[in-house]
Kinemage of the C-alpha trace (Angstrom):
@kinemage 1
@onewidth
@group {chain A} dominant
@subgroup {mainchain}
@vectorlist {calphas} color= white
{ca met a 1} P 283.933 -6.925 100.327
{ca thr a 2} L 285.626 -10.038 100.392
{ca thr a 3} L 284.257 -13.166 102.036
{ca his a 4} L 285.992 -16.160 103.021
{ca phe a 5} L 285.609 -19.594 104.472
{ca ile a 6} L 288.243 -21.265 107.152
{ca lys a 7} L 287.594 -24.547 108.446
{ca leu a 8} L 287.374 -24.969 112.028
{ca thr a 9} L 289.823 -27.065 113.602
{ca asp a 10} L 291.977 -25.517 116.483
{ca pro a 11} L 289.053 -23.520 118.189
{ca thr a 12} L 290.874 -20.523 120.174
{ca ser a 13} L 288.991 -18.584 123.305
{ca ser a 14} L 288.068 -15.519 120.859
{ca val a 15} L 286.155 -17.895 118.648
{ca val a 16} L 284.652 -19.220 121.766
{ca glu a 17} L 283.994 -15.583 122.771
{ca val a 18} L 282.391 -14.899 119.421
{ca phe a 19} L 280.090 -18.023 119.195
{ca asn a 20} L 279.202 -17.306 122.910
{ca arg a 21} L 277.866 -13.524 122.135
{ca trp a 22} L 275.935 -15.155 119.054
{ca glu a 23} L 274.303 -18.091 120.784
{ca asn a 24} L 273.155 -15.959 124.099
{ca asn a 25} L 272.084 -12.994 121.567
{ca pro a 26} L 268.020 -12.401 121.894
{ca his a 27} L 267.256 -11.906 118.268
{ca leu a 28} L 269.225 -14.523 117.007
{ca ile a 29} L 268.034 -17.501 119.727
{ca pro a 30} L 264.798 -18.005 117.979
{ca leu a 31} L 266.528 -18.401 115.043
{ca thr a 32} L 269.171 -20.896 115.667
{ca arg a 33} L 267.801 -23.120 118.234
{ca pro a 34} L 264.302 -24.744 118.920
{ca asn a 35} L 262.886 -23.558 122.348
{ca lys a 36} L 259.842 -25.744 124.031
{ca asn a 37} L 258.826 -22.545 125.681
{ca lys a 38} L 259.434 -19.276 127.189
{ca ser a 39} L 261.822 -20.183 129.761
{ca glu a 40} L 263.821 -22.160 127.192
{ca leu a 41} L 263.827 -19.142 124.861
{ca glu a 42} L 265.032 -16.794 127.806
{ca arg a 43} L 268.121 -19.437 128.801
{ca arg a 44} L 271.287 -18.395 128.392
{ca asp a 45} L 274.165 -20.930 128.053
{ca asn a 46} L 277.597 -20.081 127.627
{ca met a 47} L 280.151 -22.778 125.886
{ca thr a 48} L 283.679 -23.434 126.486
{ca leu a 49} L 286.844 -24.432 124.667
{ca asp a 50} L 286.322 -27.786 125.857
{ca asp a 51} L 282.711 -27.817 124.708
{ca ile a 52} L 283.795 -26.474 120.902
{ca asn a 53} L 286.384 -29.306 120.778
{ca lys a 54} L 283.577 -32.137 121.515
{ca arg a 55} L 281.113 -30.356 118.809
{ca leu a 56} L 284.111 -30.700 116.174
{ca glu a 57} L 284.030 -34.493 116.887
{ca asn a 58} L 280.952 -34.527 115.132
{ca his a 59} L 280.423 -31.840 113.045
{ca his a 60} L 282.219 -30.225 110.340
{ca val a 61} L 282.317 -26.619 111.041
{ca tyr a 62} L 283.540 -23.394 108.779
{ca leu a 63} L 283.830 -19.977 110.028
{ca ile a 64} L 282.363 -17.197 107.891
{ca tyr a 65} L 284.744 -13.789 107.086
{ca leu a 66} L 283.856 -10.682 105.723
{ca asn a 67} L 287.068 -9.394 105.136
{ca asp a 68} L 288.732 -9.799 107.923
{ca gln a 69} L 286.131 -10.050 110.455
{ca leu a 70} L 284.526 -13.212 111.725
{ca ile a 71} L 280.869 -13.030 110.926
{ca gly a 72} L 279.498 -16.367 111.042
{ca glu a 73} L 279.589 -20.265 111.283
{ca met a 74} L 278.253 -22.704 109.069
{ca asn a 75} L 278.333 -26.717 109.829
{ca tyr a 76} L 277.020 -29.947 108.596
{ca met a 77} L 276.984 -33.412 110.316
{ca val a 78} L 276.314 -36.681 108.618
{ca asp a 79} L 273.369 -39.006 108.964
{ca pro a 80} L 272.442 -37.457 112.654
{ca ser a 81} L 269.227 -38.734 114.194
{ca his a 82} L 266.882 -35.874 113.899
{ca leu a 83} L 266.881 -36.225 109.791
{ca tyr a 84} L 263.277 -36.358 108.672
{ca lys a 85} L 264.253 -38.608 105.684
{ca lys a 86} L 266.494 -41.207 107.049
{ca glu a 87} L 268.764 -41.805 104.337
{ca pro a 88} L 272.216 -42.811 104.639
{ca gly a 89} L 274.914 -39.828 103.540
{ca thr a 90} L 272.797 -37.344 104.035
{ca ala a 91} L 274.486 -34.070 105.608
{ca trp a 92} L 272.503 -32.050 107.673
{ca ile a 93} L 273.323 -28.372 107.635
{ca gly a 94} L 273.171 -25.013 109.753
{ca ile a 95} L 274.449 -21.525 109.392
{ca thr a 96} L 274.285 -18.513 111.422
{ca ile a 97} L 275.389 -15.163 110.638
{ca gly a 98} L 276.016 -13.462 114.104
{ca glu a 99} L 277.026 -10.101 112.981
{ca asn a 100} L 274.515 -7.423 111.599
{ca glu a 101} L 277.656 -6.272 109.055
{ca gly a 102} L 276.831 -10.044 107.480
{ca arg a 103} L 273.360 -9.791 107.061
{ca gly a 104} L 271.482 -8.849 103.685
{ca lys a 105} L 274.492 -8.799 101.329
{ca gly a 106} L 273.840 -12.544 99.817
{ca ile a 107} L 276.787 -14.136 102.020
{ca gly a 108} L 274.356 -16.783 103.101
{ca tyr a 109} L 274.026 -17.579 99.475
{ca val a 110} L 277.641 -17.984 98.521
{ca ala a 111} L 278.383 -19.588 102.433
{ca ile a 112} L 275.751 -22.467 101.659
{ca gln a 113} L 277.125 -22.833 98.031
{ca tyr a 114} L 280.552 -23.499 99.661
{ca leu a 115} L 279.301 -25.622 101.966
{ca glu a 116} L 277.851 -27.568 99.807
{ca glu a 117} L 281.243 -28.081 97.589
{ca gln a 118} L 282.704 -29.565 101.074
{ca ile a 119} L 279.684 -32.144 101.589
{ca lys a 120} L 280.371 -33.176 97.780
{ca lys a 121} L 283.897 -33.485 98.361
{ca glu a 122} L 283.130 -35.803 101.056
{ca gly a 123} L 281.205 -37.861 98.489
{ca leu a 124} L 277.447 -36.957 100.340
{ca lys a 125} L 274.857 -36.866 97.832
{ca arg a 126} L 272.147 -34.985 99.940
{ca ile a 127} L 271.368 -32.380 102.036
{ca glu a 128} L 268.819 -31.952 104.648
{ca leu a 129} L 267.726 -28.763 107.203
{ca gly a 130} L 265.212 -27.250 108.994
{ca val a 131} L 264.026 -24.174 108.880
{ca phe a 132} L 261.629 -22.446 111.609
{ca glu a 133} L 258.172 -21.412 110.049
{ca phe a 134} L 258.389 -17.828 110.775
{ca asn a 135} L 261.849 -17.310 109.147
{ca lys a 136} L 260.813 -16.274 105.884
{ca gln a 137} L 264.103 -14.632 104.618
{ca ala a 138} L 266.123 -18.203 105.174
{ca gln a 139} L 263.059 -20.068 103.419
{ca lys a 140} L 263.608 -17.892 100.558
{ca leu a 141} L 267.564 -18.312 100.315
{ca tyr a 142} L 267.466 -22.477 100.598
{ca gln a 143} L 264.472 -22.111 98.022
{ca lys a 144} L 267.131 -20.241 95.513
{ca leu a 145} L 269.606 -22.487 96.185
{ca gly a 146} L 267.320 -25.388 95.146
{ca tyr a 147} L 265.870 -27.320 98.437
{ca lys a 148} L 262.580 -28.799 98.314
{ca glu a 149} L 259.907 -28.902 100.934
{ca ile a 150} L 259.685 -32.606 102.063
{ca gly a 151} L 257.642 -32.551 105.352
{ca ser a 152} L 257.391 -30.423 108.563
{ca ile a 153} L 256.646 -31.081 112.256
{ca asp a 154} L 254.107 -28.765 114.093
{ca asn a 155} L 255.005 -27.524 117.131
{ca phe a 156} L 258.283 -27.376 117.098
{ca thr a 157} L 259.903 -24.114 118.762
{ca phe a 158} L 258.434 -21.759 120.755
{ca trp a 159} L 258.781 -17.992 119.897
{ca gln a 160} L 256.226 -14.494 120.343
{ca asp a 161} L 254.033 -16.268 122.709
{ca lys a 162} L 253.292 -19.377 120.387
{ca met a 163} L 254.498 -22.328 118.698
{ca trp a 164} L 255.643 -22.688 115.071
{ca thr a 165} L 256.287 -25.451 113.014
{ca asp a 166} L 260.134 -26.555 111.594
{ca ile a 167} L 259.737 -27.113 108.074
{ca arg a 168} L 262.023 -29.594 106.636
{ca met a 169} L 263.965 -28.987 103.169
{ca asp a 170} L 266.354 -31.158 101.160
{ca lys a 171} L 268.580 -30.983 97.944
{ca tyr a 172} L 270.888 -34.201 95.938
{ca val a 173} L 273.905 -32.689 95.163
């Protein structure tokens, strides 16, 4: 099992197709985006090549490969407006393991460590993230990597017929 990462600089239509599959996967939607209600949870979106190129203007995106299969993506942006703790020089991170073959194998752990190294190389000192309270597996991963809870936002996302909290965590690198 070989895991490697490639910075996305020139997206292709095949990358767009994979991103759209993950973005519209009913099992991933509750984990990857906040939803205000049932209709938002059931909403499906399709990105275009232009959409991904526009995203690359303010996101550093890395593709996650297991052997030669694209199984996920991770990204960071610098000082976005949604930071819980408004500290300049902060990277906001996100990760999606989109393919079942990539889950439960420690790939997320290795991927986040790689992303942290890229963030350090950019000279950033702090990382912040949000994780929904029902996503216990992700919370354990972030805690194992040294992230600490710094706050929470109640009634942040809808899933399983109720609203859930977004837990905000950070780490200094």
